[in-house]
N, C-alpha and C positions, 0 to 999 in steps of 0.2 A: 732425464725427464722426471718431473715431480711424481711422487707416489700417487696412486689412484685416489686414496682418501683425501689427500690435500687438494687435488684437482676438483674433486666433487664438492668439497667444502667451499672452495672459491667460487664454483659455479652457483651453488645455492646462495651464497652471500651476495652474488651479483644479481640474483633474481630468477635463476633458472630452477624451478621448483622440483623437477623430476629428473634427478641425476642418480644413476644406479651403478654401484661398483661391485655388486655381488658376483661371485664366481659364476653362478648359473647364468646370469644375464650376459656377462662378458663372453661366455661360451656360446650362447645363442647367436651372438653377433660377430663371432670370430671369422665367419666367412660369408660370402654371398652365393651367387649361383655359379661361381667359378671354381677353379682348382686351388685357390689360394686361401691360406689361413693366417690371419694376423689378429691376435687377441687385443682388443681395445682396453684402454685403462678405465674408461667411463662410457656408459651408454646413456644418452640424455634424450628427453622427449619434449622439445619446446612446444609451448602452447600459443605463442604469439611472436610477432617479429622482434619485439624488444628483447625477448629471451634469446633469440638467435644473435642479436647484436651483443648482448652480454656474454654469450658463450665465446664469440670471436675475440672480444676484449680480453677475456681470461686466458684464452689460448695464446694470444699474442704476448701477453704479459709473462706467462710462464714458459713460453717456447714449446707449447704442446701442439702436435698436429690435430687438425680438425677435418673430419670426413663427413660429408652430407650423404644421407641414405634415404631412399624412398621405400620401395617394396623389397629391396635386396635381391633383385633378379638380374643384376649385372653379371655377365658371363665372363668378362675379362678381368675381374678383380678390381673394378672401379670403386666399389662401395665398402672396402675394408680399410682399417687404419689402426695404428697402434695407440693413438691418443684418444680424443673424444670423437665418438660417432653420434651424430645427431639424426635421430629417426623422425622424419617429417610425416610419416604415414599415420601416426596415431591421432594427433590433434589438429594438424594443419591441412585438413582435407576439405575445406569449404569451397563451394562454387559461389563466387561473389555475385555473379550475374551473367545472364545470356542475353545478348542484344541481337535479335534477328535482323534488325534494320542494317546494322553494320556488318553482320555476320561474324561476330566476335564473342568471346567469353572471357571473363576475368576469373582466375582460379588461384588458389593457394598451391604450393608445390606438392603437397601430399594428396591431391585429388587423384583418385583412381580413374584411369581412362574410361572404363565402362560406365562409371558414374557420370562423367561428362557427356558421354554419348547418350545416356538416358535423359539427361537434362536438355540436350539439344534436339533430340528426336521429335518432340511435339512441334517444333518449328521447321521440320523437314531438313534439319542440318545435322552435321556430324563433324568431329575432328578427323582430318584425313588419314594420317598415319595410324596403322593398327598392328603393332607387333603381336606375336602369338601369345604374349603374356598380358593381353589387353584386359583380362578380368581382374588383374591385381597390380599391374605396373602403374606408377604414378607419373603425372605430367612432369614433375621435377626431375625424375629419373630419365624420362624421355628427352628432356631438354639437355640434361647432362651428357647423354650419349649420342644425341642426334638420332633417335630411334626412327625406324622407317616402317618395316612390316610389309605385308603382301601388297597392300594397295597404295604404297608410296609411288608406284609407277604412274598411277592416275592422279593422286592427290598431293604428291610431293613428300619430302622428308619433314621431320619436325622443324628443321631450320627454315623451311619454306612456309611454315604455318605459324610463326610468331610475329607479333607486331610491336610489342613492348615488354620489357622485363624489368622488374624491381629487384635489384641485385645489391648485395653487400660485398664489396671488393675486399680482398685480403688486407688492404691498407686500413680498413675500417670505414672507408667512404661509402656512403649509400648512393647508388646510381640508378637513374632511369635510362635504360638503353632502348633506342629505337632508331629506325632508318633516318639518316640525315641528322643525327645528333650533333649538336654544336661542339666541335672539338675543343673550344675554349671554355666550356661550361663547367669543367671539373679538372683537377690535377691529373686524375687517371686518364681521362679522355684526351687531354692535351698531350701527355707523354705518349699515349698510344698512337696518336696521329703522327707524331714525330718519328716513331719507330717504323710505322708503315711507309711514310714518305721516303725513308732511307732504304727500304727494301722492296720497292715496287717491281723491279726487274725479276727478283726471285719469286715474288708472289705470282706475277703474271705467267711465269713459265713453268712453275712446279705445282701450283695449287689450283684446285677447281677444274681439273682436266676432264673429269666425267662425274656423273651424278652420285656415284657411291664411293667417292674418294673421301672417306671419313677419317683415316689415320692422320695424326698430327692435328694442328689447329687450322680451322677453315678461315684463314685470313683473307681469302679472295673477296669476302663480303665487305672488307674495309677499303677496297680499291676506290679511288675517286670516281671512276666511271660507273661504279655500282652504287654510288651515293653514300658511301661510308655508313655501313649498317652494323653497329657493334652488337645489336641484339642477335642478329643471325650469326655473327661470328662467335658470340658467347656459347651458342648451342653447340654441343659436342666438345666443350672444353673440360669435361669430366670432373667438374668441381675443383679445378686447379686455379681458376681465376677469381671466383667469387662464390657466394652462397645465394641461391635463389630464394627470394621472399615472396614473389608473386609474378604472375604472367598474364598478359593479354594475348590470346591465341585466336587464329582465324578458324572459322567454321566453313564447311563447304556443303553444297546441296547433296542430299542423298539421292542416288540414282533411283528412278521409279521402278524399273523392271530389269534389274541386272540378270544376265544370262551367263551360265557357265558352259564353256566348250572344253571338253576333255579330248586331247589329241594323243594318240599312241605312237611310239617310235621304238626302234629296235633296242635302244639303250639310252642312258642319260645324256651322253655326249651328242647323240643324234638329235635328241630333244633340244639340247642347247643350241645346236646348229640352226634349228628351225626358228629360233626366237626372232632373228632379224626379219624373217618373212611375216611374222605376226605383228611386230611393233607398228607398222604403218596403219594398222586398224585402230590404233590408240586405245588399247585395252586398259582397264582399271588395274588389272593384275595379270601377270604371266608367270606362274609358279611351276617349278620343276619338281617332279616326284619320281623316285627310283623304285623299281619293283621290289628291291630288298626291304624297303621300309613298309611297303604294302604287305609283304610276307610276314614281317614282324607283327603288324596289326592283326592279321588273320590268326597268327599263332597265339597272340596274347589276349585277343578280345573276341575271337571267333569269326567265322566267315560272314556273319551278318553285319559286322562292323565295316565291311568293304563293299560298297555298291558295285554294280557292274562297271568294268573299265574296258576301253577298247584294247585290242590286241597290242602287245608290246612289252618291252622291258623298262621303258621310261615314259613318262607322260608330261605334257604341259597342261596345266589348268589355266585357261584363259577366260577371264571375266570381262564381259562387255557391258556397257550401260544400257543397251537396248537390243534391237534385232541383230541377228548374226548374218552378216553379208555372205552370200553363197560363195563368193570368191575367196573368202578367208580359208575355208576348208580346202579348196583347191590349191591355194598358194601355200598352205601349211605343209602339204606333201606328206601327210601322216599315213601310218598303216591302217588307221581307223579313227573314228571320232564318235563322240556322243554329245548331244546338246541337252543339257540338264536344266530344267526350269522348276521342278518341284522343290520348294524351299527346304523341306525336311531332308531330301536327298543331297541337296547342295550343302546343307549344314554338315551332314555326315562326311562328305568328301573333304570339306575344309577342316573338319576335326582331325582327320588323318594328318593333314599338313600342320595344324597348330600344335598337335602333340608330338610332332616329329622329333624334337630335341630329346624329350624324355624317352620315347619309344626306341629311338635309334641308339640309345645308351644301353639297351638290353639285348645284345647279340646272343644268339643261341649257342651255348656251349663255350663261350669265350670270355675274355676279360670284359669288365664293365668299360664301356666307351666313354670318353671324356671330352669336355670342351678343351680349348687350348688354341687350336687353329680352327676357329669356329665360323668366321663370317667374312672371309676374304672376297674381294670383288675385282673383276676385270671389265673392261669395256665389253658390252654384250656381244659385239661382232666377233670377239676372240674367245668367247666362253667355251665353245665346244673343244677347241684345241687345248685350252687350259685344263679342262676336265680330264682329257686323255693323259696329259702329262702328269697331272696330279695323281691319278690312279696309279700310274707307273711309279711315281715317287713313293707312294704308300707301300706298294708291293715290294719295291726294292729295299725298304726298311723293315719288311716283315710285319707291316701294320695294315689294318683295314678300317674302313668307315663307310657310312652310307650318305652320299651327298644328296642334297635337296636344297631348295631355296628360291630366291627371288630372281629367276633367270631373266626376266625382262629387264632387270637392272644390272645383270651380270654378277649378282651376289650369291655365293654358295655357302650353305651351312653344312657342317659335317661334325660328327662325334667320332673320335678315333680311339682305338683300343690300346692306348699307350700302356706299357707294362709297368706302371708306377709302383706296383708292389714288389717288383724285382730289385735286386741290388743295383743293377745297371739301368733301371727304369728312368731315372732323372736324366742320365746322359742321353739315352735314346730320345727322350722328350726334347731336350735342348737341341740336339743335332737335327732332328726333324724340323723343328720350328725354323731353324736357320736356313735349311735347304728350301723349305716352303716359302719363306720370305723372299729368297732369291728368285724362286720360280715366278711368284706373282709380280715381283718388280720387273722381271724380264718381259712380262706381258703388259707392262704399263698400268698395272693394277694397284690396288690398295689392300694392305694387310687387314684392315677393318672396313667392312662395308656398312655397318650400322651399330655395332656394340661398343666401339671405342677401343683404344689401345690398352688401357689399364696396365696391370702388371704382366699381362700375357704377351704383349707385343711392343711395349714402349722401348725396350732395349734394342729392338730390331729396326727401329726407325732409320738409323744410318744406312741400312741396305736400300731404303726407298728414297731417302732425301739427301740432298747435298749438305755439306757443312754450312753453307750459307743459310739454307732453310732451317737447319737445326739451331743455328745461332739466333735466327729470327724468333723461333719458338721460345727460346730462353729469354730473349729480351721482352717479349710480350708477357710472358709469365712474370718477369720481374716488375713490369709496370703494374700489374694487378695485385701481385702477392710477393713483394720483395723479400719477405722473411721466410718464404717457403713453408707457410703454416698449412695451407689448404692442400689436402690430398697429396702429400709429397711422395715421390717415387713413381709418379705417373706422368708420362709424356716427356717431361723435362727431368734430367738427372734421375733416370729410371732405376728401379730395382732390377736385378737380373731375372730373366724369365723363369729360371729354375729355382729361384729363392722362394721360400714361404709356401711350398706346395703342401697341400693338406694330406693327401693320401699317403705319401711316403712317410709321413710322421706317425702314422697309425701302427700299432703293434697288434698281431693276432691275439685273440682271446680264445683259447681252446681249453676250456675247463668243463668237460662233461656237457657240452651244449646239446640241447635236445632238438632245436630247430635249425634249419639251414636251407638256403636256396640251393638248387642243384649246382649253380655256377659258383657258389661261395664255399663249397667244400667244408662246411661246418665252421667257417670263420665268422664269428659275430661281427668283428671289425669290418670285414668286407661287406657284410650284409647292411650295416648301418650306413656305410659309405655309398650305398645305392642312392641315397638322397643327394641329388645334384644341386638342390636349392632353387629350382625354377619357381617354387612358391605357389603352385596351383592350390595347395591346401589353405592358402589365405583368401581364396576366392569363394564367393557364395555360389555353390553349385546346385543348390536346392531347386532352383527354377528349372533345371534340366534333368532333375531326378537324381542328382548326385548326393552323396552323404558327407564326404570329407570336407572340412574337419569340424565336427559339431561343437567342440569345446572352444575352438578359436572363434567361431561365429558368435558364441555367447560372450566371450571375454575380450576379443580383439587384442589379445596379448600374444606376442611372438612365442612365449614359452608354451602356449597351448595349441600351437600349430604343429602339424606333423613335422615340418621342417625344423622348428625350434627344438622339438624333442630329439630329432635325429642329430642335430648339431651338438647337443649336450652328450649324447651317447657316443658321437664321434670323438669328443674331447675325452670321454672316459676311455675309449680305445687308445687314444694318444697317451693318456696317463700323466701328462705334465700339468694339467690344470684341474681336471676332475679326477678324483682318485677312487676307482673301484666301484663294484656293484652296489655297495651299501652307502655310497656317498649321498649326502643330503641333496646335492644338486640333481642327481639322477632321479631320486624319489620325488622331489618337488616337481620336476618337469613331467613326470609320468602320472602324477596324482590325479589330474583331471582328464586323462585319457580314458575314454569310455570303452575302449577295446571293441569298438563298433566294426572294425575291419573295413570301414569305408575307404581308407587309404589304399588297401590292397588292390582295389579295382580302380579307384579314381586317380591315384597318383601315377603319372606316366612312367615312373621308374620302378613301380611295384613295391614301394615301401609298405610293410605291414606292421604298423606300430603295435597292434594287439599282440602279435607273437613276440615282439621285442619286449613288451611289458611283461608278458608271462615269463619270458626268460630271465629278465632282471629280478622279478619276484622270486623265482625259483632259486637263482644263484644267491640272492640276498638272504634267504631264510632257510637255506639247506642246513638241517640239523640245528636249527635255532627256533626259539619261540616266536610265533607269528602273531600279527594282530588278531584280536578275537573275531573280527568279521570274517577272516579267512576260514576259521573253523565253523562259524555259524552259517554265514551266507554261502561260503564256498562248499560247505558240507551239506547243502540243502537236500540232496537225494537221500542221504542217510537219515536226516531228521524227519524227512517226509515219510519214510517207511515206518519209523517209530510212531509218528503221529497217526498213521493210518490204522493203528490198532485201537486208538481211542480218539477219533477226530473231534468229537464234540467237546471232550475234555481239553484237547489242545486248543480249540477255538475259544473256549471260555478263558483259558489262561492268557491267550493273546489279547483279549479284550478286557481283562481284569486290571485292577490297580497294580498288579505286578508287571504289567506290560512296560510301563515307563522305565523302571529300574532295569528290567530285562533288556530293553533296547540299548540303554546306556552301556550295560555290561557287554552286549553283543556288538557294539560299535555301530548301531543303527540310529539314524537321525530320528529324533523324537516326533518330527512332523510327518514322518512316513508311516502310513497305515500298512500293516502287513496283511497279505491275502489270507483268506480263510481256507482251511482244508475242506475238501468235499466230504460229505457224510458217507459216500460210497465211492470207492475208487473205480476207475475205468476197468481195471482188471477184474474187480469183483463183479461188475456188470457183465463183462464179456464171458465169464464162466457160465452164466446162465443163458447166454444168447445162443439159440440154435444155429447150427452151421447151415449156410446156404450153398447151393450147388454153383459151380462156375470155375473159372480159371483161378488158380491159387495166387494170392498176394499176401505178403507179409507186412503187417502194420507195425512199425517201430513204436513202442510205447515209451514215451519220454516221461520224465518226472512231473513236468508241469501238466501235461494232459492227464496223466494217471491220478495225481493227487489233488489238483486244483480245479481243472476244467474238464472233467470226464465227458461233459456234454459235447465237446469238440470231437473226442474220439468216437462217441456214439453216432454223431452226425456223419463222421467219415465212414464208419462201417455201413451206414445206410446208403451213402452215395456210391461207395465201391460195390456194394451188392446190387444196387440198381444198374450199375455199369456192367454187371455180369461176372463179378469176381466173387470168389470164396475167400473170406478174410480169415487170416490166422495171425496170431501174435506169438512171440517167443514165450515159451512156458516159464523160462527162468527170467527173473528180474535182471535186466542188464542196464548199463549206464554208459553214455558216450563220454562222460568225464568233463562236460562243458564247464561246470562251475568250478571244478578243480583246475582246469586250464586257465580260466580267467583270474584265479587267485594265485597262480603260479605253483600249484602243487602238482608239478608235472610228473613226479614219480608215481603218485596215486593215479593221475589221469592216464598215464601210459599203461598201467596195470589194468584199469577198468576198460579202457578202450581196446586194449589187446584182447581181452576176454570177449568183448562184444564182436570184434572183427572175426575172431575164431568161430563164434556162433553163427554169424551171418554169412560167412563165406560159402558154406555148402548150399545155402538157398540160392545165392547168386550164381554159383556154378551150375545149378540146375535150371537156370533161366527164370527163377521166381523173382518178380519185381518186389522191391522193398520200398515202402512209402513212409516218409517222415512228415509229421504234422507241425512240429515246432521248428521254425526255420533255423534257429541257432543250432539245434541238435542235428538237423539234417546237414547243415554246413560242416559240422565236425567231421562227418564221414567223407564229405567231398573235398575237404581242405586239410583240417588238422590231423586226421588219421594218417595220411601219407607222411606228413612232416614229423609227427610225434613218434611214429612207429618205425621211422627210418626207411620208408618205402622209396626206392630210388626212382629216377626218371622225372618226367614232366610234372609229377604230382607234388613236387616240393612247393613250399609256400612261395608266393610270388608268381605262381603259374596262372594261366588265364582262367576265366570262368569256365566251368566244365559242364557241358550239357549231359543229359542222361544217356546219350549215345556215345559218350566218351568215357569208358570205364577206367577205373584206377587199377593198376596192376602192381603186383609184387614180384620182383625177380628172385625166385628161390633157387635159381641155378639148376632146376630140373628141366630136362628136355621136354618139349612139346606139351605144355600144360593143357589142362582141359579147356575147351572153348568157353569163352565168356558168355556167349549169347545162345545157349541152347533153349529151345522152346519148352514150355512146361509139358513134359510128358511123363513117362514112367518114373524117371529119376525124381521129378518134382512130387509125384504122388507118394513115392517112398519117403521123401523127406517130410512131407506134410501129414503123415498119419496122425490122426488125433488120438490122444491118450484118453482112457476112460474118464468120463465126467469132466472133461476139459473142453472149453470152447476155443482154446488156443492151440496153435500148431505145436507139435513136439518134434523137433528135428532129432534124427539119430545122433548118437554121441559122436562128436567130431574127433577123429584120431589126432594125436599131437597135442595141441593146446599150448599152454604157456611152457616156455623152455624148449619147444621143438620147432622145426621149420614150418612156417605157415604155408598153407596153400595159397595159390595166387588170389590176391584180394581184389575181387571184381564185383563188389556188391552194387547192384543197380539201385542205389538209394536215390529216390526221386521225390520231388515235391508232389503234392496231390495234383496240381495243375499239369505238371509234366506228364504224369502217368495218364491222366484222363485225356489229355490232348493227343496222345498216341494210341488211344484205344480205338481199334477199328469198329466202326458202326455206332459208336457212342455219340449221342446228341445231348448237349447240356440242357437242363430245364430252362424254360424261358425266363429271362430277367428283364423283359420289356418293362419300361417304366421305372426301373431301379436306377437311382442316381447314387453313386458310391464315391466316397472319399476314401482312398486306399492309402494306408501307410505300409509300404513294403518294409519288412524287417531289414535292419542294416546288413546282417549276415546273408540274408536272402539276396539283397541287391549285390553284395560284394562277391559272393561265391557262386551262386546259381544264376543270378539274374532274374528279373521279374517279368521277362517278356512272355513266358508261357502263361502266366496268370492274366496279364493284360489281354492277350489274344483270346483266352477262354472267355473272359468276362464280356469282351466286345462281341464275340461270336454268339453269346447267349442273349445279346441285346441290351446290356447294361451301358449306362453312361458313366465313365470312370475318370476320376481325376486322381492321379497318383502323386503323392506328396513326397518331395525329396527330403533329405535330412534325416535326423534321428529323433526318436521319441524322447530321449533324454534319460530314461530309466536304465536301459542297457544292462539288464541283469542285476548284479549286485551293486553296480556303480551308484545309481540314484538312491539306493537305500542306505549307503554308508554315510556315517556322520561326516559333515564337512562338504558334502556334495549336493545337498538338496537345492540350494539356490541356483547352482549351475545347471542342475538337472531340469529345473523349471525353465530357466533361460533358454536351454536347448530346445525344449518343447515349444517355446514361444517363437522360435526361429521360423518354423514352417508349419508344423503339425497343428497346433492349437489355432492359429489364424485361419487355416484352411477349414477346420471343422466348424469354427464359428461362422465363416462365410457361407458354408454349405447349407446351414440351417438345420432345424430339428428334424426335418423329414428325410434328410439324406442318411443313407446307410454308411456307417463307418467300418470299413473293412480293415482288419488288422490280424494277421496270422500269428504274430508274436505275442506270447504271454506278457512280456514286459510292456509292449505297446498298449495292449488292452488294459493292463493295470494302471499305466500312466494316464490313459484317457479317462478311466473311471475316477481317478484321484483328482485330476486337474480340470477336467471338462465335464464331469458328471455325465459322461456318455458311455454307453455300452458298445464296445467294439465287437464285431463278429468275425469269426474265422471263415475262410472260403468254404470249408466243409459245411458249416452251419447255414450259410447263405444258400448253397446248392441243395442241401437237405430240405430246408424249409420250402423252397420253390418246387422241389421234386414232389413233396407231399401235396402241394397245391395243384401241380399239373396232374398228379395221379387222381 
């Protein structure tokens, strides 16, 4: 094959303007959502159909493979290739028109399904199939794989919902494919008709036996009795026949009042047995869910993420277009049932199902579960027996997985814990797939029920089909693509199922790593391979309160998605393409990561790019000179303490002519105004504040509250005292190490944080609540502290959001540690004795300290809303008439969750609109030179439009110092902290 530079030059000369051969870009596209890794030579982004035509001409002339790609969510390895990868999602995503009269829409291949749904919704229409990746998958990809989804039972597969396709065949011929196409209208269609005519007996007996028979080519649509429909036959050909340029698709009416019936059964197999009793009621969807995946959701997202379910170990989610017939429940013969009509609860239940692939990949205490045997299907009436045999097969091989899926169609999804990191892992993988293929073939099923064969199953097709059928597939492929340019190695002349596996190619990186998941045993390579590539980071989650991934939403570039970054880090772990921690590719792909931690909660597999970035920076600059911004912005706590000695002088310097050169020297963008230091710190104010009687509470004094916004701390003291607390602060200045973590100075952060944990632990052991006001600092104690200090157990990063009733614990090896939740009694009084002349609490000296065994670390570090919400007898001041636009801090959303704040505000009578996404400043990120434009673009994603729409009278609620700073700079609006809002209303009520 020609060198990448030569291929790219030929593409550009032919008119394809955007062809990238950079190592970083090739790394980003080296895999899709599958287990397979194939590094492309060139990644290109066509802007129009003529550029696609030019790309195919170049590939045919040079003998270079061409692979079409949408969102890269293919699970079987359908969207990776060693030649040219064409990404249609960047530029070819236009909806050309929606025709309500005919119930159709014309789309380009890169149109995202949810965008099509939004365009059709005003007409009461929708596209029928809805895979779980609906927020980012493209119509072109759905056509390539014949995607189905949960509601294909009611609305049909993608192949049932196309009317015409604009296709570029591998021969270079441009075709319009539709039902009843004239076989003599083109050389390709003439040859295709001849091949089909010679193979009628094979097609009639082996293909189209049941609805989810997706493996192989769907040649049954070409039968004369079906009217010779090459458009429907093209669907599911996985990019091996031609390249899609456009499509006309059917739209179906949206059901007016769909109802969800949840039926409980003893186990999954019993739920599968019941499907045939439900199907006569013509449901839109009949989905199976296992108790094990529900347990994973509870463990990772908390009990509130799972609404009430009927008794059982397996469930059927049955969606009906209207009223529920009473006989359905009787016929279903379930242990119990629920009829759910509340849209919010229905959405929560479906969210469990939609995130199943990612969540099921996170078994507790075991190997990461993988795709590979992911979507087999059998006729629904045989599903229960198949599931029992399949569970026996997994157990016999020492494997486990959590089945779920489209039970009404007989389609089962499962992620399996293949030991791919072991020397024999590849053999175990291959042997299992072979046995599983024989099992599903014995049930008259299909190895693929919606994702296609790709590299994962194409080699296994002889187990399912006769030699005659396989020859027919080869002949049809030869008609459309005689030179085998399009997606070679898939379906016809397949690559081995165990070739090109991504995980076995990775090597462990164990060089003083500070962060690790519990299940990753300190292995950074294993951690980054948690990204399975489902691509949720490419979706706009802001409408549902999500954060991930703010930089991708601003740039729409794969390199700025969580997945794109993970792919480059995976290549670094592999070591053959990207070389080491300090490589240019690694630092390029992490440059626009805001370290917002949104992915840690929004990514189904728990990727936490903020910690990966901190680790990379730490490893890259160990014992080396760092960028100046790491010292200036990263060392903010130190400089703030110095500035507090002469704050007016510091402020004059920041606004003087010296500020410009100072910013350049410090690596700060010239357009970014630096915040002013308060003339009096919060600590200085607190020293003169008389102590109030009440239950003791320790207020964590962070750098931002102390030195920049002491009014937030003062307001918090008032609110806490009004709630019956006696407020104390640590006498000693302590630091959580946040700014050092974000700049990768983990050695410094570990030292500072360890000192703080030692100081806080006695308070927590005495049952004294600890309150944080700055969300990012509070999140450090709830997330980073266990990771950075090596605290074992579920507290490692990637753990679920942790509520205040879930303390963090250190295993010191000592028997029977002190109880975590002792009420504030004599011990608390002893701890909180005031020193003469101090308004702050002075804990007794903690034995041990640095270099000694720490006491169990169980600090009850809470947000203000969490503490107040659990305060017996406390009633919030009235917020009647307050309309608030709230910007939950990213770390607040990701680590603690914002539910307590929302509930408190609504309880007080406020009308609250919580904005998803990130403010864009994100600590030091938005201040650093080179980030300003992206910082502003991120703010424009959700925050700034919401503030403008709310009007000048709305209260803008923002607990994060960065969020308030960004609002002041870009919207000229003053954001208020929850403490300030409550304190102001408390004074009014008083």
